[in-house]
A tleap script that builds the chain and sets N, CA, C and O, in Angstrom:
source leaprc.protein.ff14SB
mol = sequence {
  NMET ALA LEU GLU PHE LEU SER PRO LEU HIE
  LYS ARG SER ARG GLN ILE SER VAL TYR LEU
  GLU THR HIE THR ARG GLU LEU GLY VAL SER
  PRO ILE GLU GLY HIE VAL LEU THR PHE LEU
  ARG SER TYR ALA PRO THR PRO ILE GLY GLU
  LEU VAL ARG VAL PHE ARG HIE GLN ALA VAL
  THR PHE THR SER LEU LEU ASP ARG LEU GLU
  GLU ALA GLY LEU VAL ARG ARG GLU ILE ASN
  ARG GLY ASP ARG ARG SER ILE CHIE
}
set mol.1.N position { 133.915 72.314 28.635 }
set mol.1.CA position { 134.084 72.420 30.075 }
set mol.1.C position { 134.107 73.881 30.516 }
set mol.1.O position { 133.449 74.231 31.495 }
set mol.2.N position { 134.839 74.732 29.825 }
set mol.2.CA position { 134.931 76.140 30.210 }
set mol.2.C position { 133.570 76.818 30.163 }
set mol.2.O position { 133.263 77.638 31.029 }
set mol.3.N position { 132.752 76.495 29.175 }
set mol.3.CA position { 131.430 77.109 29.070 }
set mol.3.C position { 130.545 76.716 30.239 }
set mol.3.O position { 129.735 77.523 30.697 }
set mol.4.N position { 130.683 75.492 30.729 }
set mol.4.CA position { 129.900 75.049 31.883 }
set mol.4.C position { 130.243 75.874 33.115 }
set mol.4.O position { 129.367 76.163 33.930 }
set mol.5.N position { 131.479 76.248 33.256 }
set mol.5.CA position { 131.925 77.044 34.391 }
set mol.5.C position { 131.574 78.521 34.210 }
set mol.5.O position { 131.103 79.169 35.144 }
set mol.6.N position { 131.803 79.044 33.021 }
set mol.6.CA position { 131.597 80.468 32.786 }
set mol.6.C position { 130.129 80.875 32.817 }
set mol.6.O position { 129.811 81.977 33.264 }
set mol.7.N position { 129.244 80.026 32.359 }
set mol.7.CA position { 127.834 80.384 32.339 }
set mol.7.C position { 127.293 80.675 33.740 }
set mol.7.O position { 126.682 81.728 33.924 }
set mol.8.N position { 127.481 79.800 34.744 }
set mol.8.CA position { 127.013 80.125 36.091 }
set mol.8.C position { 127.759 81.327 36.689 }
set mol.8.O position { 127.172 82.125 37.419 }
set mol.9.N position { 129.037 81.447 36.378 }
set mol.9.CA position { 129.813 82.577 36.870 }
set mol.9.C position { 129.272 83.892 36.313 }
set mol.9.O position { 129.127 84.871 37.045 }
set mol.10.N position { 128.978 83.908 35.022 }
set mol.10.CA position { 128.418 85.091 34.395 }
set mol.10.C position { 127.063 85.432 35.019 }
set mol.10.O position { 126.780 86.598 35.293 }
set mol.11.N position { 126.240 84.430 35.239 }
set mol.11.CA position { 124.919 84.643 35.825 }
set mol.11.C position { 125.039 85.253 37.220 }
set mol.11.O position { 124.325 86.205 37.535 }
set mol.12.N position { 125.914 84.729 38.048 }
set mol.12.CA position { 126.111 85.254 39.409 }
set mol.12.C position { 126.684 86.664 39.369 }
set mol.12.O position { 126.280 87.530 40.144 }
set mol.13.N position { 127.610 86.882 38.478 }
set mol.13.CA position { 128.200 88.209 38.336 }
set mol.13.C position { 127.134 89.236 37.960 }
set mol.13.O position { 127.108 90.342 38.500 }
set mol.14.N position { 126.274 88.868 37.048 }
set mol.14.CA position { 125.190 89.766 36.627 }
set mol.14.C position { 124.210 90.011 37.773 }
set mol.14.O position { 123.739 91.135 37.948 }
set mol.15.N position { 123.897 88.981 38.554 }
set mol.15.CA position { 122.998 89.144 39.695 }
set mol.15.C position { 123.589 90.107 40.724 }
set mol.15.O position { 122.876 90.937 41.288 }
set mol.16.N position { 124.880 89.991 40.958 }
set mol.16.CA position { 125.547 90.901 41.890 }
set mol.16.C position { 125.492 92.325 41.358 }
set mol.16.O position { 125.225 93.261 42.112 }
set mol.17.N position { 125.742 92.495 40.064 }
set mol.17.CA position { 125.705 93.828 39.454 }
set mol.17.C position { 124.325 94.461 39.575 }
set mol.17.O position { 124.212 95.638 39.919 }
set mol.18.N position { 123.285 93.700 39.298 }
set mol.18.CA position { 121.913 94.219 39.398 }
set mol.18.C position { 121.601 94.593 40.846 }
set mol.18.O position { 121.018 95.646 41.105 }
set mol.19.N position { 121.985 93.739 41.779 }
set mol.19.CA position { 121.771 94.024 43.197 }
set mol.19.C position { 122.469 95.327 43.593 }
set mol.19.O position { 121.861 96.194 44.220 }
set mol.20.N position { 123.736 95.459 43.228 }
set mol.20.CA position { 124.484 96.662 43.583 }
set mol.20.C position { 123.906 97.910 42.924 }
set mol.20.O position { 123.791 98.955 43.564 }
set mol.21.N position { 123.545 97.804 41.659 }
set mol.21.CA position { 122.986 98.966 40.959 }
set mol.21.C position { 121.716 99.443 41.647 }
set mol.21.O position { 121.507 100.648 41.790 }
set mol.22.N position { 120.871 98.526 42.071 }
set mol.22.CA position { 119.622 98.882 42.741 }
set mol.22.C position { 119.902 99.579 44.071 }
set mol.22.O position { 119.331 100.632 44.356 }
set mol.23.N position { 120.770 98.997 44.873 }
set mol.23.CA position { 121.024 99.547 46.205 }
set mol.23.C position { 121.880 100.808 46.177 }
set mol.23.O position { 121.670 101.709 46.989 }
set mol.24.N position { 122.821 100.885 45.276 }
set mol.24.CA position { 123.640 102.095 45.216 }
set mol.24.C position { 122.831 103.263 44.667 }
set mol.24.O position { 123.042 104.406 45.073 }
set mol.25.N position { 121.915 102.993 43.756 }
set mol.25.CA position { 121.048 104.048 43.217 }
set mol.25.C position { 120.233 104.658 44.357 }
set mol.25.O position { 120.055 105.875 44.411 }
set mol.26.N position { 119.739 103.820 45.266 }
set mol.26.CA position { 118.979 104.306 46.419 }
set mol.26.C position { 119.827 105.221 47.303 }
set mol.26.O position { 119.305 106.150 47.919 }
set mol.27.N position { 121.125 104.960 47.363 }
set mol.27.CA position { 122.033 105.778 48.169 }
set mol.27.C position { 122.557 106.997 47.420 }
set mol.27.O position { 123.172 107.882 48.015 }
set mol.28.N position { 122.313 107.040 46.125 }
set mol.28.CA position { 122.790 108.154 45.320 }
set mol.28.C position { 124.246 108.063 44.931 }
set mol.28.O position { 124.893 109.078 44.671 }
set mol.29.N position { 124.771 106.832 44.888 }
set mol.29.CA position { 126.158 106.623 44.465 }
set mol.29.C position { 126.185 105.622 43.317 }
set mol.29.O position { 125.237 104.862 43.122 }
set mol.30.N position { 127.270 105.628 42.565 }
set mol.30.CA position { 127.440 104.686 41.465 }
set mol.30.C position { 127.837 103.317 42.025 }
set mol.30.O position { 128.265 103.223 43.175 }
set mol.31.N position { 127.699 102.255 41.223 }
set mol.31.CA position { 128.119 100.924 41.702 }
set mol.31.C position { 129.583 100.880 42.142 }
set mol.31.O position { 129.891 100.270 43.166 }
set mol.32.N position { 130.484 101.506 41.402 }
set mol.32.CA position { 131.898 101.477 41.814 }
set mol.32.C position { 132.086 102.236 43.118 }
set mol.32.O position { 132.888 101.830 43.959 }
set mol.33.N position { 131.358 103.334 43.299 }
set mol.33.CA position { 131.444 104.057 44.575 }
set mol.33.C position { 130.927 103.180 45.708 }
set mol.33.O position { 131.466 103.209 46.815 }
set mol.34.N position { 129.886 102.404 45.438 }
set mol.34.CA position { 129.375 101.458 46.425 }
set mol.34.C position { 130.396 100.394 46.777 }
set mol.34.O position { 130.537 100.025 47.943 }
set mol.35.N position { 131.107 99.901 45.777 }
set mol.35.CA position { 132.174 98.920 46.025 }
set mol.35.C position { 133.243 99.523 46.932 }
set mol.35.O position { 133.694 98.885 47.883 }
set mol.36.N position { 133.640 100.749 46.630 }
set mol.36.CA position { 134.683 101.411 47.421 }
set mol.36.C position { 134.211 101.608 48.856 }
set mol.36.O position { 134.959 101.333 49.794 }
set mol.37.N position { 132.989 102.078 49.038 }
set mol.37.CA position { 132.457 102.278 50.389 }
set mol.37.C position { 132.405 100.969 51.171 }
set mol.37.O position { 132.720 100.945 52.361 }
set mol.38.N position { 132.014 99.889 50.513 }
set mol.38.CA position { 131.965 98.585 51.160 }
set mol.38.C position { 133.366 98.130 51.566 }
set mol.38.O position { 133.568 97.613 52.665 }
set mol.39.N position { 134.329 98.330 50.667 }
set mol.39.CA position { 135.718 97.980 50.967 }
set mol.39.C position { 136.220 98.785 52.163 }
set mol.39.O position { 136.827 98.233 53.081 }
set mol.40.N position { 135.961 100.099 52.144 }
set mol.40.CA position { 136.448 100.965 53.221 }
set mol.40.C position { 135.786 100.641 54.559 }
set mol.40.O position { 136.391 100.811 55.618 }
set mol.41.N position { 134.568 100.185 54.503 }
set mol.41.CA position { 133.888 99.813 55.751 }
set mol.41.C position { 134.668 98.724 56.481 }
set mol.41.O position { 134.691 98.697 57.711 }
set mol.42.N position { 135.292 97.844 55.746 }
set mol.42.CA position { 136.059 96.753 56.350 }
set mol.42.C position { 137.532 97.084 56.557 }
set mol.42.O position { 138.151 96.593 57.501 }
set mol.43.N position { 138.104 97.922 55.670 }
set mol.43.CA position { 139.563 98.083 55.668 }
set mol.43.C position { 140.066 99.503 55.903 }
set mol.43.O position { 141.269 99.736 55.786 }
set mol.44.N position { 139.215 100.447 56.223 }
set mol.44.CA position { 139.671 101.822 56.472 }
set mol.44.C position { 140.398 101.884 57.806 }
set mol.44.O position { 140.061 101.125 58.714 }
set mol.45.N position { 141.366 102.747 57.951 }
set mol.45.CA position { 141.877 103.642 56.908 }
set mol.45.C position { 142.767 102.888 55.921 }
set mol.45.O position { 143.529 102.002 56.307 }
set mol.46.N position { 142.663 103.242 54.685 }
set mol.46.CA position { 143.411 102.601 53.609 }
set mol.46.C position { 144.112 103.660 52.780 }
set mol.46.O position { 143.482 104.638 52.377 }
set mol.47.N position { 145.410 103.490 52.512 }
set mol.47.CA position { 146.094 104.453 51.641 }
set mol.47.C position { 145.441 104.475 50.255 }
set mol.47.O position { 144.989 103.444 49.758 }
set mol.48.N position { 145.398 105.631 49.653 }
set mol.48.CA position { 144.790 105.775 48.339 }
set mol.48.C position { 145.494 104.888 47.313 }
set mol.48.O position { 144.843 104.316 46.439 }
set mol.49.N position { 146.792 104.773 47.412 }
set mol.49.CA position { 147.535 103.901 46.499 }
set mol.49.C position { 147.064 102.457 46.576 }
set mol.49.O position { 147.043 101.754 45.566 }
set mol.50.N position { 146.689 102.015 47.759 }
set mol.50.CA position { 146.170 100.651 47.927 }
set mol.50.C position { 144.802 100.521 47.263 }
set mol.50.O position { 144.513 99.492 46.653 }
set mol.51.N position { 143.960 101.540 47.371 }
set mol.51.CA position { 142.658 101.515 46.706 }
set mol.51.C position { 142.826 101.435 45.191 }
set mol.51.O position { 142.114 100.693 44.515 }
set mol.52.N position { 143.769 102.201 44.672 }
set mol.52.CA position { 144.047 102.186 43.229 }
set mol.52.C position { 144.492 100.783 42.814 }
set mol.52.O position { 144.064 100.276 41.777 }
set mol.53.N position { 145.346 100.159 43.620 }
set mol.53.CA position { 145.835 98.811 43.305 }
set mol.53.C position { 144.703 97.783 43.373 }
set mol.53.O position { 144.574 96.949 42.477 }
set mol.54.N position { 143.896 97.836 44.410 }
set mol.54.CA position { 142.830 96.849 44.601 }
set mol.54.C position { 141.761 96.963 43.516 }
set mol.54.O position { 141.304 95.953 42.983 }
set mol.55.N position { 141.364 98.195 43.190 }
set mol.55.CA position { 140.266 98.389 42.245 }
set mol.55.C position { 140.726 98.529 40.794 }
set mol.55.O position { 139.905 98.556 39.877 }
set mol.56.N position { 142.030 98.618 40.593 }
set mol.56.CA position { 142.614 98.657 39.247 }
set mol.56.C position { 142.057 99.779 38.376 }
set mol.56.O position { 141.713 99.587 37.210 }
set mol.57.N position { 141.984 100.957 38.991 }
set mol.57.CA position { 141.605 102.160 38.258 }
set mol.57.C position { 142.811 103.083 38.218 }
set mol.57.O position { 143.702 102.979 39.060 }
set mol.58.N position { 142.843 103.974 37.255 }
set mol.58.CA position { 143.930 104.951 37.207 }
set mol.58.C position { 143.803 105.890 38.407 }
set mol.58.O position { 142.698 106.167 38.874 }
set mol.59.N position { 144.927 106.368 38.892 }
set mol.59.CA position { 144.928 107.243 40.064 }
set mol.59.C position { 144.053 108.478 39.847 }
set mol.59.O position { 143.322 108.876 40.754 }
set mol.60.N position { 144.113 109.084 38.670 }
set mol.60.CA position { 143.323 110.287 38.414 }
set mol.60.C position { 141.826 109.978 38.453 }
set mol.60.O position { 141.040 110.789 38.942 }
set mol.61.N position { 141.432 108.829 37.951 }
set mol.61.CA position { 140.033 108.405 37.991 }
set mol.61.C position { 139.604 108.185 39.437 }
set mol.61.O position { 138.506 108.578 39.834 }
set mol.62.N position { 140.463 107.563 40.209 }
set mol.62.CA position { 140.137 107.282 41.596 }
set mol.62.C position { 140.067 108.555 42.419 }
set mol.62.O position { 139.243 108.659 43.327 }
set mol.63.N position { 140.913 109.518 42.117 }
set mol.63.CA position { 140.864 110.797 42.813 }
set mol.63.C position { 139.517 111.469 42.590 }
set mol.63.O position { 138.941 112.010 43.534 }
set mol.64.N position { 139.004 111.448 41.370 }
set mol.64.CA position { 137.688 112.019 41.069 }
set mol.64.C position { 136.594 111.290 41.835 }
set mol.64.O position { 135.680 111.920 42.367 }
set mol.65.N position { 136.684 109.978 41.891 }
set mol.65.CA position { 135.712 109.179 42.631 }
set mol.65.C position { 135.727 109.563 44.105 }
set mol.65.O position { 134.670 109.754 44.707 }
set mol.66.N position { 136.916 109.677 44.692 }
set mol.66.CA position { 137.024 110.053 46.099 }
set mol.66.C position { 136.557 111.484 46.332 }
set mol.66.O position { 135.982 111.786 47.378 }
set mol.67.N position { 136.799 112.365 45.368 }
set mol.67.CA position { 136.289 113.741 45.478 }
set mol.67.C position { 134.770 113.737 45.626 }
set mol.67.O position { 134.228 114.437 46.481 }
set mol.68.N position { 134.083 112.950 44.796 }
set mol.68.CA position { 132.613 112.878 44.853 }
set mol.68.C position { 132.138 112.311 46.189 }
set mol.68.O position { 131.193 112.827 46.786 }
set mol.69.N position { 132.795 111.252 46.656 }
set mol.69.CA position { 132.399 110.643 47.921 }
set mol.69.C position { 132.671 111.577 49.099 }
set mol.69.O position { 131.891 111.631 50.050 }
set mol.70.N position { 133.766 112.300 49.028 }
set mol.70.CA position { 134.093 113.236 50.108 }
set mol.70.C position { 133.113 114.412 50.111 }
set mol.70.O position { 132.663 114.853 51.169 }
set mol.71.N position { 132.792 114.907 48.930 }
set mol.71.CA position { 131.833 116.009 48.813 }
set mol.71.C position { 130.464 115.599 49.363 }
set mol.71.O position { 129.753 116.424 49.936 }
set mol.72.N position { 130.098 114.337 49.191 }
set mol.72.CA position { 128.828 113.821 49.694 }
set mol.72.C position { 128.887 113.509 51.192 }
set mol.72.O position { 127.874 113.157 51.796 }
set mol.73.N position { 130.074 113.640 51.787 }
set mol.73.CA position { 130.222 113.363 53.213 }
set mol.73.C position { 130.319 111.884 53.548 }
set mol.73.O position { 130.087 111.489 54.691 }
set mol.74.N position { 130.662 111.061 52.557 }
set mol.74.CA position { 130.716 109.620 52.761 }
set mol.74.C position { 132.105 109.095 53.105 }
set mol.74.O position { 132.235 108.009 53.671 }
set mol.75.N position { 133.142 109.855 52.767 }
set mol.75.CA position { 134.521 109.502 53.129 }
set mol.75.C position { 135.247 110.773 53.554 }
set mol.75.O position { 134.809 111.892 53.288 }
set mol.76.N position { 136.372 110.553 54.222 }
set mol.76.CA position { 137.221 111.677 54.626 }
set mol.76.C position { 138.668 111.271 54.369 }
set mol.76.O position { 139.108 110.201 54.789 }
set mol.77.N position { 139.396 112.129 53.680 }
set mol.77.CA position { 140.813 111.863 53.431 }
set mol.77.C position { 141.637 112.562 54.507 }
set mol.77.O position { 141.371 113.707 54.872 }
set mol.78.N position { 142.633 111.852 55.001 }
set mol.78.CA position { 143.518 112.395 56.029 }
set mol.78.C position { 144.960 112.037 55.706 }
set mol.78.O position { 145.227 111.020 55.066 }
set mol.79.N position { 145.866 112.859 56.143 }
set mol.79.CA position { 147.294 112.556 55.989 }
set mol.79.C position { 147.638 111.406 56.930 }
set mol.79.O position { 147.227 111.403 58.091 }
set mol.80.N position { 148.386 110.439 56.431 }
set mol.80.CA position { 148.831 109.298 57.215 }
set mol.80.C position { 149.839 109.797 58.244 }
set mol.80.O position { 150.893 110.320 57.882 }
set mol.81.N position { 149.521 109.639 59.510 }
set mol.81.CA position { 150.412 110.120 60.588 }
set mol.81.C position { 151.762 109.392 60.583 }
set mol.81.O position { 152.775 109.949 61.005 }
set mol.82.N position { 151.766 108.153 60.107 }
set mol.82.CA position { 153.001 107.381 60.072 }
set mol.82.C position { 153.872 107.691 58.862 }
set mol.82.O position { 155.067 107.396 58.875 }
set mol.83.N position { 153.297 108.279 57.821 }
set mol.83.CA position { 154.034 108.615 56.595 }
set mol.83.C position { 153.334 109.799 55.956 }
set mol.83.O position { 152.362 109.624 55.221 }
set mol.84.N position { 153.813 110.991 56.226 }
set mol.84.CA position { 153.120 112.208 55.808 }
set mol.84.C position { 153.051 112.374 54.304 }
set mol.84.O position { 152.380 113.285 53.817 }
set mol.85.N position { 153.734 111.506 53.548 }
set mol.85.CA position { 153.629 111.544 52.081 }
set mol.85.C position { 152.397 110.797 51.605 }
set mol.85.O position { 152.017 110.895 50.438 }
set mol.86.N position { 151.771 110.047 52.509 }
set mol.86.CA position { 150.659 109.184 52.161 }
set mol.86.C position { 149.353 109.746 52.721 }
set mol.86.O position { 149.327 110.366 53.784 }
set mol.87.N position { 148.274 109.511 51.979 }
set mol.87.CA position { 146.949 109.957 52.410 }
set mol.87.C position { 146.059 108.734 52.543 }
set mol.87.O position { 146.028 107.868 51.669 }
set mol.88.N position { 145.330 108.679 53.662 }
set mol.88.CA position { 144.335 107.609 53.893 }
set mol.88.C position { 142.989 108.141 53.463 }
set mol.88.O position { 141.986 107.433 53.557 }
savepdb mol mol.pdb
quit
């Protein structure tokens, strides 16, 4: 039973990965950067801690990812006006 479920799931997951790799390559970003940009399009501004929680990456890894996106002009980090200890 599990194999019947996992096989179509794996196939769909792979199709999504191929789709994202193709489109993110055209934009000059990695697939994970594309995921983050898509998430931010719907949920920005988002605290960085929330991004780390949602994407399950280490904070230092995520900081590097955001550095690249910010350098490319695709995101902007700002201090949270409601909590100056937090960055959106």
